[in-house]
Phi, psi and omega in degrees: 000132181288157179258148173292153174296157189306317184297343185243007188294341182257007183284144178244342180225124177249121179255122181249132162291162183255292181298118179093353180239305177271319178214167174232113189068238178250017182249124178297135175282134186310126174086351184297318181297319181294321179297317177300314180299317182292324175297316180294327175296334178269011180066027172271124178288134181244128174225174186229134182234101185245142175278352180286116183259008189278340183238159179281164177296325178295324177295324175294319177303312181297319182295311183291324178299318178294335178273004178089021179238091179299140182199172180234162184301328180290350180278356188246126175242085180274161178297331177293314180294316180298315179299314180299318180295319182285322177297323180296330176293331181279314182206128176274151177053046182281159173260122190230133170261128187246127160260105187169188185239193190303324182301313181290315181299315183291323178294321178292316180295324180297336179261015171095007182271157179254131179268119178270132183239341185263137182300326183296343181264018187302327183281357175267347190284127177274321184222139163259126179238125182250133173219191180294131181217107183285350175252023179301136180211179184297320182297317179299319180294320181295319180292319178300317178300316182294319179299323184276314187273325181258340176259207181239018186290140171267150186256125177229163181219154180281316184194160185259006186304123179275344179226159178230121181287127179230164184303330182262013179125198183269138174249162176297141181254185184300329181302333178295316179291319179299314181294329178295317179295318178299318182296316186275349178249340187073017182241123170281156177301141175302316175212150171244123191268339179281179177299139023271001174291144187270017183306313183295319179295314180299317179298318180292323178296321178293315181299321186260001179054054182250145172274141180305328183297338183253020185237144178223141174249138177248119182215165181253359180241127178288324185276358175234290185299308184290317179298318178298316179297317179294323177294328179275356178063039172250170177292148181229134178232121176273126180251125188270039177253006181242238189268343185264134178263162177300321181297316179297314182297314181294322180297316180291320182296324183277340184214063176290135185273333184201187182296324177300313178301319181296329179284353176269350186276125181280163174288331184212146175237129178229151180287325178205168181297338180299340179278359178296331180251153177296000000 
């Protein structure tokens, strides 16, 4: 059995981002499945923390299982699930207008919330929640604006990612929809629950009764994955199979301009997950 590299030899929980770390689009990144298996052989618990709110946790289970990575629904902390869990703490059985897809809608409904779809019901809406929506259009934006400015809805968002890594390059991310709502309402989200906020990491540590010192996150974005990990005070590993290049990482590491920049710097940088082991 191979050994973990020294910086990771004490970890008990490995948190993986998905897009750009485990797979890119629908294609498994070389060696990712084997690394997960080897970590589990070493009794390291493996979970997944993704900012993608478009699919349900069960859909993630099905996707990874087909890629040769057996997993369970409880292993996934998506921005949709985290948002639904946190919104439920604020108000149970809320009326919600969603800019987003099935993942966000289903997580909210599973926790007892009602999804409002008709413009005439704008004054019933408690929350407008924005996430990635590939069918985003002017009408959806106009209804969200009406719920916030003419109704009493508060504005929340799943995540701020402006891009999404896909096999043919970068696509627009949830941040585009979030920024559109902010622009037309003059209201920033009350909270954004996905990375770089540490809500998902904190929730997983509570669920699994883990100490931050024994936890590591593997991500491809310094401004989301690494920043969230550093804010949660866990180990952070930047994996260069997604959107961040070695040049970008080295430039920031050698010349951080302020405290924010310093919080973007990972504990370790690796070219791929295969470098997790000796």
